[in-house]
RODO-2510 file (C-alpha; in nm, 4 decimals, decimal comma):
residues 402
     n   res          X          Y          Z
     1     m   -13,2146     6,2687     2,7715
     2     t   -13,5254     6,2990     2,9905
     3     e   -13,5181     6,1237     3,3188
     4     p   -13,8511     5,9370     3,3997
     5     s   -14,0224     6,1130     3,6833
     6     a   -14,1640     5,9104     3,9871
     7     t   -14,5002     5,9027     3,8343
     8     d   -14,3679     5,7630     3,5096
     9     l   -14,2027     5,4788     3,6929
    10     l   -14,5307     5,4187     3,8832
    11     a   -14,7251     5,3962     3,5605
    12     k   -14,4457     5,1749     3,4140
    13     a   -14,4694     4,9517     3,7093
    14     g   -14,8469     4,9431     3,6612
    15     s   -14,8014     4,8416     3,3073
    16     l   -14,5819     4,5304     3,4196
    17     k   -14,8231     4,4448     3,6938
    18     s   -14,9229     4,1158     3,5240
    19     t   -14,5559     4,0079     3,4861
    20     i   -14,4868     4,1119     3,8428
    21     v   -14,7832     3,9402     3,9864
    22     a   -14,6783     3,6202     3,7974
    23     a   -14,3520     3,6076     3,9421
    24     r   -14,4895     3,6702     4,2955
    25     r   -14,7474     3,3832     4,2501
    26     h   -14,4713     3,1465     4,0997
    27     i   -14,2349     3,2091     4,3957
    28     h   -14,5281     3,1838     4,6540
    29     s   -14,6308     2,8523     4,5003
    30     h   -14,2816     2,7216     4,5429
    31     p   -14,1518     2,8451     4,8871
    32     e   -13,8225     2,7404     5,0255
    33     l   -13,6718     2,7600     5,3770
    34     s   -13,3609     2,9621     5,4768
    35     f   -13,0404     2,8240     5,3155
    36     h   -13,2421     2,6059     5,0720
    37     e   -13,3553     2,8697     4,8215
    38     r   -13,2160     2,6994     4,5150
    39     e   -13,5156     2,6792     4,2890
    40     t   -13,5910     3,0378     4,3930
    41     a   -13,2566     3,1749     4,2920
    42     t   -13,2565     2,9656     3,9769
    43     y   -13,6082     3,1236     3,8968
    44     v   -13,4845     3,4745     3,9539
    45     a   -13,1741     3,4126     3,7445
    46     a   -13,3850     3,2930     3,4737
    47     q   -13,6093     3,6125     3,4795
    48     l   -13,2989     3,8361     3,4659
    49     a   -13,0918     3,6295     3,2172
    50     p   -13,2631     3,8254     2,9015
    51     l   -13,2333     4,1727     3,0753
    52     a   -12,8639     4,2341     3,0139
    53     y   -12,7680     4,1851     3,3794
    54     d   -12,4279     4,0463     3,5004
    55     l   -12,5264     3,7695     3,7167
    56     r   -12,3261     3,5669     3,9590
    57     k   -12,4234     3,3130     4,2343
    58     s   -12,3523     3,3933     4,5839
    59     a   -12,0990     3,1745     4,7900
    60     a   -12,3850     3,1928     5,0565
    61     g   -12,5230     2,9081     4,8613
    62     t   -12,8451     3,0254     4,7517
    63     g   -12,7954     3,3939     4,6992
    64     l   -12,7674     3,5892     4,3652
    65     i   -12,6058     3,9189     4,2665
    66     a   -12,7344     4,0944     3,9545
    67     e   -12,5760     4,4322     3,8268
    68     i   -12,6434     4,6636     3,5308
    69     g   -12,5203     4,9885     3,4300
    70     e   -12,1818     5,1750     3,4500
    71     a   -12,0475     5,4083     3,7354
    72     d   -11,7645     5,4050     4,0022
    73     e   -12,0250     5,3954     4,2747
    74     v   -12,3137     5,1421     4,2994
    75     i   -12,6714     5,1876     4,4321
    76     g   -12,7993     4,8617     4,5858
    77     i   -13,1473     4,7139     4,6109
    78     r   -13,1926     4,4180     4,8333
    79     a   -13,4612     4,1445     4,8250
    80     d   -13,4900     3,8517     5,0675
    81     m   -13,6160     3,5033     4,9386
    82     d   -13,6694     3,2592     5,2162
    83     a   -13,9902     3,1392     5,3350
    84     l   -14,1193     3,0111     5,6851
    85     p   -14,2010     2,6642     5,8237
    86     i   -14,5758     2,7229     5,8252
    87     q   -14,8527     2,5312     5,6710
    88     e   -15,0755     2,7535     5,4480
    89     i   -15,4303     2,7252     5,4798
    90     n   -15,5328     2,9777     5,2196
    91     e   -15,7418     2,8421     4,9194
    92     q   -15,5921     3,0749     4,6398
    93     e   -15,4611     2,8923     4,3141
    94     y   -15,1153     3,0293     4,3883
    95     c   -15,0918     2,8616     4,7483
    96     s   -14,7728     2,6886     4,8511
    97     k   -14,7210     2,3749     4,6868
    98     n   -14,4735     2,2615     4,9474
    99     e   -14,5990     2,1075     5,2644
   100     k   -14,5306     2,3019     5,5864
   101     v   -14,3448     2,5588     5,4013
   102     m   -14,5046     2,9056     5,3223
   103     h   -14,4178     3,2774     5,2224
   104     a   -14,5835     3,4102     5,5217
   105     c   -14,3537     3,7219     5,5586
   106     g   -14,3966     3,8682     5,2072
   107     h   -14,0334     3,7900     5,0863
   108     d   -14,2045     3,6392     4,7727
   109     v   -14,3479     4,0132     4,7201
   110     h   -13,9998     4,1660     4,8002
   111     t   -13,8331     3,9485     4,5357
   112     a   -14,1070     3,9864     4,2751
   113     a   -14,0767     4,3594     4,3333
   114     a   -13,7113     4,3576     4,2843
   115     i   -13,7655     4,1590     3,9574
   116     g   -13,9975     4,4296     3,8446
   117     a   -13,7594     4,6978     3,9251
   118     a   -13,4716     4,5209     3,7355
   119     t   -13,6964     4,4897     3,4337
   120     i   -13,7552     4,8673     3,4334
   121     l   -13,3938     4,9475     3,4767
   122     s   -13,3129     4,7184     3,1838
   123     e   -13,5643     4,8808     2,9652
   124     l   -13,4304     5,2272     3,0566
   125     k   -13,0717     5,0906     2,9533
   126     k   -13,2079     4,9794     2,6202
   127     e   -13,3501     5,3133     2,5574
   128     g   -13,0247     5,4858     2,6444
   129     k   -13,1793     5,6474     2,9486
   130     l   -13,0057     5,4682     3,2275
   131     k   -12,7458     5,6559     3,4287
   132     g   -12,5488     5,4918     3,7078
   133     r   -12,4776     5,1503     3,8267
   134     y   -12,7143     4,9260     4,0122
   135     r   -12,6642     4,6075     4,2053
   136     f   -12,9603     4,3772     4,3110
   137     i   -12,8853     4,1591     4,6080
   138     f   -13,1254     3,8560     4,6202
   139     q   -13,0441     3,7250     4,9573
   140     p   -13,1041     3,3971     5,1339
   141     a   -13,1812     3,3148     5,4894
   142     e   -13,3216     3,6425     5,6467
   143     e   -13,5396     3,4383     5,8743
   144     m   -13,2801     3,1928     6,0258
   145     v   -12,9215     3,1780     6,1227
   146     n   -12,6890     2,8864     6,0661
   147     e   -12,4751     2,6863     6,3251
   148     e   -12,2174     2,9762     6,3351
   149     g   -12,5030     3,2216     6,4080
   150     q   -12,4855     3,3786     6,0670
   151     s   -12,7910     3,4840     5,8368
   152     g   -12,7908     3,5514     5,4699
   153     a   -12,7020     3,9259     5,5087
   154     s   -12,3736     3,8304     5,7099
   155     l   -12,2729     3,5576     5,4668
   156     m   -12,3154     3,7857     5,1558
   157     m   -12,1324     4,0498     5,3218
   158     q   -11,8413     3,8407     5,3719
   159     e   -11,8223     3,7828     5,0043
   160     g   -11,8341     4,1525     4,9207
   161     c   -12,1890     4,2264     4,8263
   162     l   -12,1441     4,5734     4,9625
   163     d   -11,8294     4,6697     4,7671
   164     k   -11,8511     5,0119     4,6293
   165     l   -12,2126     5,0563     4,7332
   166     k   -12,3035     5,4306     4,7771
   167     a   -12,6396     5,3428     4,9287
   168     l   -12,8737     5,0521     4,9677
   169     i   -13,2501     5,0311     4,9845
   170     a   -13,5093     4,7511     5,0785
   171     i   -13,8768     4,7205     5,1200
   172     h   -14,0960     4,5075     5,3548
   173     v   -14,4792     4,4754     5,3075
   174     h   -14,7106     4,5455     5,5869
   175     p   -15,0706     4,4040     5,6026
   176     g   -15,1653     4,6671     5,8671
   177     m   -15,1200     4,9547     5,6189
   178     p   -15,3512     5,0316     5,3363
   179     t   -15,2454     4,9225     4,9823
   180     g   -15,1110     5,2402     4,8091
   181     t   -14,9442     5,3734     5,1182
   182     l   -14,5769     5,3764     5,1861
   183     g   -14,4005     5,4192     5,5197
   184     f   -14,0695     5,5550     5,6266
   185     r   -13,8635     5,6351     5,9508
   186     n   -13,5367     5,8134     5,9865
   187     g   -13,2659     5,6835     6,2298
   188     t   -13,3389     5,3667     6,4593
   189     f   -13,6384     5,1773     6,3305
   190     l   -13,6218     4,8008     6,3997
   191     a   -13,5117     4,6310     6,7097
   192     a   -13,1998     4,4065     6,7764
   193     c   -13,2946     4,0377     6,8000
   194     d   -13,1389     3,7625     6,9971
   195     s   -13,2731     3,3875     7,0140
   196     f   -13,2225     3,1183     7,2692
   197     e   -13,2989     2,7532     7,3235
   198     i   -13,3200     2,6043     7,6773
   199     i   -13,3041     2,2219     7,7293
   200     i   -13,4451     2,0853     8,0696
   201     r   -13,3633     1,7291     8,1583
   202     g   -13,4634     1,5333     8,4713
   203     r   -13,5838     1,1990     8,5811
   204     g   -13,8901     1,0955     8,4022
   205     g   -14,1498     0,8367     8,5113
   206     h   -14,5138     0,7292     8,5281
   207     g   -14,7776     0,9853     8,5498
   208     a   -14,9284     0,8152     8,8393
   209     h   -14,6077     0,8783     9,0559
   210     p   -14,4791     1,2291     9,0117
   211     e   -14,3076     1,2022     9,3534
   212     d   -14,0488     0,9701     9,2018
   213     t   -13,9493     1,2161     8,9128
   214     e   -13,8205     1,5683     8,8456
   215     d   -14,1121     1,6564     8,6622
   216     v   -13,9594     1,8906     8,3883
   217     v   -14,2998     1,9896     8,2294
   218     v   -14,3887     2,1569     8,5513
   219     l   -14,0294     2,3202     8,5696
   220     a   -14,0651     2,4449     8,2277
   221     c   -14,4097     2,6061     8,2991
   222     g   -14,2736     2,7924     8,5875
   223     l   -13,9716     2,8938     8,3851
   224     v   -14,1979     3,0457     8,1153
   225     q   -14,3516     3,2668     8,3751
   226     n   -14,0452     3,3588     8,5420
   227     l   -13,8794     3,4842     8,2195
   228     q   -14,1496     3,7422     8,1749
   229     t   -14,0466     3,8878     8,5145
   230     i   -13,7051     3,9896     8,3307
   231     i   -13,9223     4,2288     8,1471
   232     s   -14,1567     4,3522     8,3979
   233     r   -13,9184     4,3504     8,7131
   234     r   -13,5417     4,3288     8,6092
   235     k   -13,5292     4,5783     8,3193
   236     s   -13,6097     4,9319     8,3261
   237     a   -13,9496     5,0191     8,1858
   238     l   -13,8016     5,3197     8,0029
   239     s   -13,6279     5,0816     7,7767
   240     p   -13,8540     4,8985     7,5282
   241     a   -13,8070     4,5283     7,4983
   242     v   -14,0120     4,2044     7,4645
   243     l   -13,9186     3,8518     7,5523
   244     t   -14,1314     3,5813     7,3768
   245     i   -14,1339     3,2015     7,4296
   246     g   -14,2029     3,0914     7,0684
   247     g   -14,2197     2,6963     7,1332
   248     i   -14,2273     2,4517     7,3957
   249     k   -14,2036     2,0747     7,3410
   250     s   -14,1350     1,7477     7,5498
   251     d   -13,9721     1,4298     7,4224
   252     t   -14,2965     1,2302     7,4863
   253     y   -14,6643     1,3082     7,4536
   254     r   -14,8842     1,0801     7,6540
   255     p   -15,1022     1,1557     7,9260
   256     n   -14,9403     0,9008     8,1578
   257     i   -14,5775     0,9651     8,0947
   258     i   -14,3623     1,2287     8,2741
   259     t   -14,1070     1,3133     8,0224
   260     d   -13,7185     1,3426     8,0883
   261     k   -13,6576     1,6262     7,8400
   262     v   -13,8462     1,9575     7,7619
   263     s   -13,7033     2,2053     7,5090
   264     l   -13,8002     2,5891     7,4843
   265     t   -13,7154     2,8469     7,2096
   266     g   -13,7637     3,2150     7,2441
   267     t   -13,6628     3,5524     7,1282
   268     v   -13,5862     3,8759     7,2832
   269     r   -13,6126     4,2271     7,1004
   270     y   -13,4612     4,5536     7,2138
   271     f   -13,3256     4,8802     7,1031
   272     d   -13,0444     4,9520     7,3531
   273     e   -12,7828     4,6969     7,2196
   274     s   -12,6326     4,6860     7,5844
   275     l   -12,9297     4,4805     7,6700
   276     s   -12,8106     4,1744     7,4790
   277     q   -12,5482     4,0640     7,7522
   278     f   -12,7960     4,1705     8,0295
   279     f   -13,0743     3,9119     7,8736
   280     q   -12,8225     3,6530     7,8270
   281     n   -12,7281     3,6670     8,2003
   282     e   -13,0961     3,7116     8,3299
   283     i   -13,2080     3,4037     8,1015
   284     t   -12,9142     3,1925     8,2391
   285     l   -12,9953     3,2873     8,5945
   286     a   -13,3602     3,1972     8,5526
   287     a   -13,2806     2,8595     8,3779
   288     k   -13,0158     2,7598     8,6031
   289     a   -13,2240     2,8146     8,9016
   290     l   -13,4240     2,4862     8,7929
   291     e   -13,1159     2,2982     8,9096
   292     a   -13,2250     2,3405     9,2545
   293     f   -13,5112     2,1129     9,1810
   294     g   -13,2855     1,8264     9,0450
   295     a   -13,2985     1,9306     8,6944
   296     r   -13,0056     1,9580     8,4363
   297     v   -13,0248     2,2799     8,2177
   298     e   -12,8471     2,3579     7,8867
   299     l   -12,8728     2,6892     7,7389
   300     e   -12,7768     2,8182     7,3955
   301     y   -12,7935     3,1924     7,3289
   302     k   -12,7373     3,3595     6,9938
   303     r   -12,7079     3,7210     6,9060
   304     e   -12,8884     3,7403     6,5690
   305     n   -12,9481     4,1115     6,4403
   306     p   -12,8330     4,4529     6,5605
   307     t   -13,0794     4,7378     6,5464
   308     l   -13,1668     4,8428     6,1974
   309     f   -13,0670     5,2182     6,1478
   310     n   -13,2138     5,4199     5,8500
   311     d   -12,9700     5,6664     5,7169
   312     v   -13,1281     6,0132     5,7401
   313     s   -12,9975     6,1309     5,3809
   314     v   -13,0973     5,8239     5,2007
   315     t   -13,4478     5,7832     5,3816
   316     s   -13,5300     6,1494     5,3083
   317     t   -13,4338     6,0980     4,9419
   318     i   -13,6596     5,8063     4,8864
   319     k   -13,9327     5,9574     5,0900
   320     e   -13,9298     6,2515     4,8713
   321     v   -13,9616     6,0154     4,5775
   322     a   -14,2609     5,8565     4,7419
   323     i   -14,4311     6,1926     4,8005
   324     s   -14,3812     6,2918     4,4425
   325     m   -14,5184     5,9458     4,3291
   326     i   -14,8249     5,9015     4,5392
   327     g   -14,8663     6,2325     4,7258
   328     p   -14,8130     6,3285     5,0916
   329     d   -15,1446     6,2151     5,2459
   330     k   -15,0308     5,8514     5,1520
   331     v   -14,6727     5,8692     5,2942
   332     i   -14,6724     5,7589     5,6511
   333     d   -14,4177     5,8310     5,9151
   334     l   -14,3580     5,5057     6,1088
   335     p   -14,2960     5,4626     6,4857
   336     l   -14,0225     5,2301     6,6287
   337     e   -14,1104     4,8567     6,5728
   338     l   -13,9948     4,5609     6,7757
   339     g   -13,9682     4,3527     6,4817
   340     a   -13,6261     4,2581     6,3498
   341     e   -13,4489     4,2232     6,0271
   342     d   -13,1151     4,1196     5,9122
   343     f   -13,1058     4,4140     5,6709
   344     s   -12,9702     4,5716     5,9900
   345     f   -12,6264     4,4331     5,9323
   346     y   -12,6084     4,6436     5,5853
   347     t   -12,7126     4,9475     5,7707
   348     k   -12,4079     4,9349     5,9962
   349     k   -12,1847     4,9384     5,6952
   350     v   -12,3518     5,1275     5,4105
   351     p   -12,5978     5,4403     5,4156
   352     s   -12,9286     5,2441     5,3837
   353     s   -13,3049     5,2644     5,4159
   354     f   -13,5743     5,0142     5,4792
   355     a   -13,9000     5,1200     5,3946
   356     i   -14,2641     4,9747     5,4258
   357     v   -14,5109     4,9050     5,1582
   358     g   -14,8780     4,8746     5,2579
   359     c   -15,0504     4,5565     5,1357
   360     a   -15,3802     4,5181     5,3194
   361     i   -15,6497     4,3249     5,1713
   362     e   -15,9562     4,5456     5,2335
   363     g   -16,2194     4,3694     5,4432
   364     s   -15,9924     4,0818     5,5119
   365     p   -15,7289     4,1324     5,7950
   366     r   -15,4010     3,9374     5,7628
   367     e   -15,0981     3,9196     5,9776
   368     i   -14,7365     3,8240     5,8856
   369     h   -14,6096     3,4761     6,0175
   370     t   -14,9550     3,3228     6,0063
   371     s   -15,0968     3,0457     5,8003
   372     t   -15,3514     3,2967     5,6330
   373     f   -15,1259     3,5794     5,5291
   374     d   -15,1582     3,7091     5,1884
   375     i   -15,1478     4,0550     5,0177
   376     d   -15,3357     4,2991     4,7947
   377     e   -15,1569     4,2382     4,4867
   378     d   -15,1741     4,6125     4,3775
   379     a   -14,8853     4,6341     4,6572
   380     l   -14,6467     4,4846     4,4098
   381     v   -14,6888     4,7892     4,1778
   382     y   -14,5850     5,0301     4,4414
   383     g   -14,2956     4,8299     4,5868
   384     t   -14,1586     4,8038     4,2388
   385     a   -14,1922     5,1690     4,1723
   386     l   -14,0492     5,2741     4,5020
   387     l   -13,7401     5,0592     4,4493
   388     c   -13,6862     5,1736     4,0937
   389     a   -13,7478     5,5307     4,1436
   390     g   -13,5598     5,5473     4,4664
   391     a   -13,2474     5,3800     4,3318
   392     l   -13,2526     5,6253     4,0246
   393     r   -13,2846     5,9245     4,2570
   394     l   -12,9916     5,7986     4,4799
   395     a   -12,7909     5,7343     4,1715
   396     k   -12,8548     6,0911     4,0512
   397     h   -12,7415     6,2500     4,3815
   398     a   -12,4320     6,0096     4,3659
   399     v   -12,3464     6,1648     4,0353
   400     a   -12,4014     6,5194     4,1419
   401     e   -12,1897     6,4744     4,4518
   402     a   -11,8898     6,3312     4,2327
***
């Protein structure tokens, strides 16, 4: 029984391109926010139903688990499914049909590539060429956490999505890398991530008489500036970190009203996980300082994701697969990245690797988390092939070790 090579699998993924593209475009056209991916999960299940997978819905609400093959140990492939609260302004026929919801981070690509990989594994099984057991984890809510501070990864782990896994892999597209390239990094790769919300309350009033108020807009503006000094003056410059205020809003929006409430939301990213408590303490001190000016301050601080650690053995294995598939000149060694991903929770429990797939549209720069994000759809072929070939190689190693 001849095992398909990495180049064979790339060619197979290429032959399925129209199917994978159609899946991506359907998902892109019908984006759903975190914890609301019902139609997406239903669509994925419908694509996998004819492929001889054992399917089960996740108690996380909108997740899906699909398994195929036989073995004591399992190789996992994870794809995230949720979209972002962004209004898409592209003019492609497959643009979002849901107002103010958009796949601006490529999760539609990850899900479609996983469907493609699942299709190839199913075909290998029908041909009697599939060795090993494979589990696809179609995960909700990578972008957000619930009221208890849990994202989709945490919820699916609680219900056993990692049971018997020997290794786990995932991909993420990157519009800053050329299509046809694949990126890898051993060890620590992505940052830990915390989020916070600060509510500032004070006496409002008429815009003509600020002396009769505690102007919380002015106080909030000062706080935004002061928070940046945590990075520049309170933390060692030798430890990379970033603090971003992603939004600020008042309860009123009129030129002649001084509001009585302003809310701010932000994130901190870092690699030294001891900094989480440091940032919480420093942000609390900066916010509470506003009480000296008569304001009342509330702070909610959430620890979201730990650092993402790529297992050296798993990463080296799928990197070798990539080199044999596309050549060493198109395989990129990646630097540390202050982006964050809840795949990091899995990496704490199971040997895992998170790879990057180039998806740049030549001559048309795009960025993730923006209203114009899009991809060169050839990237779907490379993502599909890497997931499939990587999983097969990992399963072969698992059998050899046994």
